[in-house]
DRENLOMI-804298 format. One line per field, with one value per residue (C-alpha): x, y, z. Coordinates in steps of 0.2 Angstrom, whole numbers. Layout:
BEGIN
xx <- c(X,...) .
yy <- c(Y,...) .
zz <- c(Z,...) .
***
This chain:
BEGIN
xx <- c(102,83,82,89,77,61,58,60,48,35,34,26,8,9,4,17,30,25,28,44,51,48,55,71,73,72,86,96,94,98,114,120,118,105,117,122,104,101,110,104,98,106,97,84,75,57,45,26,12,24,36,54,56,74,68,51,50,40,32,13,2,-3,14,17,0,5,21,31,45,49,68,70,60,70,86,79,81,63,60,45,35,17,10,-8,-22,-26,-43,-49,-51,-41,-49,-44,-48,-56,-54,-39,-33,-34,-18,-14,0,-2,16,12,5,16,1,-7,-25,-29,-45,-36,-50,-40,-32,-23,-19,-29,-23,-16,-4,2,5,15,25,29,35,46,54,70,63,65,60,44,30,13,-1,-16,-32,-49,-64,-69,-78,-93,-95,-109,-105,-116,-105,-88,-82,-81,-69,-58,-58,-53,-38,-34,-33,-22,-9,-8,7,17,13,21,5,-11,-20,-39,-42,-60,-56,-51,-63,-61,-72,-90,-98,-82,-81,-98,-90,-82,-100,-100,-112,-106,-88,-90,-97,-85,-69,-76,-77,-60,-53,-60,-52,-36,-35,-40,-26,-14,-17,-17,0,8,11,-1,0,-5,-20,-21,-36,-33,-45,-50,-46,-63,-72,-81,-76,-91,-86,-69,-75,-86,-71,-60,-73,-75,-56,-53,-68,-62,-44,-37,-18,-14,-22,-15,-20,-24,-30,-32,-45,-60,-59,-50,-53,-34,-31,-46,-36,-26,-30,-31,-39,-57,-52,-62,-52,-42,-30,-13,4,7,-11,-16,-3,-12,-28,-20,-9,-24,-33,-18,-16,-35,-34,-19,-28,-44,-34,-23,-8,-16,-16,0,-3,5,6,4,-1,9,27,38,53,61,52,36,40,46,30,19,29,27,8,8,14,25,29,27,24,29,21,18,33,44,37,42,58,64,72,84,68,69,85,81,65,75,88,76,66,83,87,70,73,90,83,69,82,93,79) .
yy <- c(13,11,-1,14,27,16,17,36,37,26,38,50,48,38,52,64,50,47,65,67,51,57,74,66,54,70,78,63,61,79,79,63,53,42,28,26,21,8,-6,-4,-20,-28,-27,-41,-36,-41,-38,-37,-29,-22,-14,-19,-16,-14,-26,-33,-24,-8,4,3,18,28,32,47,52,68,63,75,63,53,57,52,36,32,31,17,5,1,-6,5,18,20,36,42,38,55,62,76,89,91,83,83,65,58,66,63,52,41,30,18,6,-11,-16,-33,-38,-28,-20,-4,2,17,27,41,43,48,63,72,89,84,78,95,96,78,81,97,87,73,86,95,79,71,54,44,26,16,27,20,33,27,36,37,47,62,57,68,60,48,31,33,48,40,35,54,56,42,48,65,58,45,59,71,58,48,56,55,38,22,13,19,9,11,10,5,-6,6,3,21,30,25,14,13,-6,-7,-3,-21,-28,-38,-27,-11,-16,-22,-5,5,-4,-4,15,17,5,14,30,21,16,33,42,29,35,53,51,39,27,15,15,-1,0,-10,-13,-15,-26,-29,-45,-46,-53,-70,-84,-80,-62,-66,-77,-63,-50,-62,-65,-46,-43,-56,-49,-31,-34,-26,-26,-31,-34,-28,-41,-33,-18,-18,-28,-23,-40,-36,-53,-57,-42,-42,-42,-27,-10,-3,-18,-11,5,8,7,-5,-17,-20,-28,-46,-50,-47,-58,-75,-67,-56,-71,-82,-69,-68,-87,-88,-74,-82,-98,-90,-79,-93,-82,-71,-56,-51,-49,-38,-45,-34,-36,-41,-43,-41,-51,-58,-75,-66,-58,-74,-83,-69,-73,-92,-88,-80,-62,-55,-40,-36,-20,-15,-2,-7,-18,-3,5,-10,-16,0,2,-13,-23,-18,-27,-41,-45,-43,-55,-68,-67,-69,-84,-91,-88,-96,-111,-113,-111,-125,-137) .
zz <- c(77,75,90,101,94,94,113,112,97,106,121,109,102,86,74,81,80,62,57,67,59,42,46,53,37,27,37,36,17,14,25,17,33,27,22,40,45,32,22,4,-3,-18,-35,-37,-53,-54,-68,-65,-75,-88,-76,-70,-52,-45,-31,-26,-9,-9,3,5,3,19,26,13,9,0,-8,3,7,-9,-9,9,8,-8,2,12,-3,-8,-25,-27,-17,-16,-10,-6,-3,-12,-15,-27,-13,3,18,37,40,56,73,83,91,76,76,90,93,100,104,112,96,84,77,73,73,62,58,48,35,20,27,13,5,-11,-28,-34,-19,-22,-40,-36,-23,-35,-48,-36,-29,-36,-36,-52,-46,-48,-41,-37,-33,-23,-27,-17,-15,-4,12,7,-11,-11,-18,-33,-38,-32,-49,-54,-39,-45,-63,-58,-48,-62,-74,-63,-58,-74,-81,-66,-59,-64,-59,-51,-37,-35,-16,-12,3,17,32,38,25,28,14,4,4,-3,-20,-19,-22,-39,-49,-43,-45,-63,-68,-58,-65,-82,-82,-75,-87,-102,-95,-92,-111,-116,-105,-112,-130,-125,-116,-128,-113,-105,-86,-76,-64,-48,-36,-18,-9,9,19,26,11,11,-1,-12,-13,-18,-31,-38,-37,-46,-60,-62,-63,-76,-86,-85,-87,-72,-72,-54,-37,-19,-6,6,16,35,44,54,64,80,88,88,99,110,126,121,130,113,104,104,95,80,64,52,61,53,58,64,68,49,42,42,35,22,16,14,4,-7,-9,-13,-26,-34,-36,-43,-55,-61,-63,-76,-65,-54,-36,-22,-5,10,28,43,36,51,44,29,31,31,14,7,12,3,-12,-10,-9,-26,-24,-37,-26,-7,2,20,32,50,50,47,63,74,64,56,39,40,36,18,15,26,15,-1,5,10,-7,-16,-6,-10,-29,-28,-19,-32,-46,-39,-36) .
***
């Protein structure tokens, strides 16, 4: 059915189509029609950073920034859902247009800029939802918060979402908030993560349950930068790493009419780069920290390749725009086949 709907959605501007699709999913879920749109994947229990996931295929942050559509998205069969990025205060994000499709490349360029309704609205939406699955909450800083005070924004968000989250992702790798990626520099990152880790342990004691903390990194880091980040993460004891965010390198789409738009590039052109970062971090971390592979998954074989490169879990976003909700079950099935073949070997 999505193959029939996609040409209609692609006639709309990307952000309008995004909102309309989420609204339609909500209607389908509330009317009981959602099961006709998807083939729910079979169970494929996967354990990572202390959590057992029904299956290893999740939704990446960015699609449901305010946790307004959890029940509808749950009907698509994800093993986990990550919402956000959320900031302490509401912010409008960057000026429109800020979301662009590149169909020839099965790609998206976005410069959304952490547009969201603020952490209090997200918390309220999660509480009002009926979702009981694994929930990741992705946190960031407000645009007008200088980097030297950024940790305060992350601490506030961490404290507010801690009780509701299954895990919390610290996003310092979006290319669409000026200067944010500077927080990935070794000395800054070491201090930054150390402060958040102390808060994580304190909140775990207060709530009687320790929640994992993950770091989402950029794909545009040098080998030396990746070496430094790995050392910091091993030293500070982070629970997991998401590899990776969108890329600022548009060389692979240079000939596209939209290829020169400012923003982060996602989709098929990101796959090779993000998978290389994933494999590199897996080697550096020597299996001591679980990894989540995201970036350019357009079919089941892509998901299986991320797992083979060292991922414990994978996440989808842009692939859903081009392939639709059936991509979830396809990825679960291919990962299952990969596991069965490995067990039989």
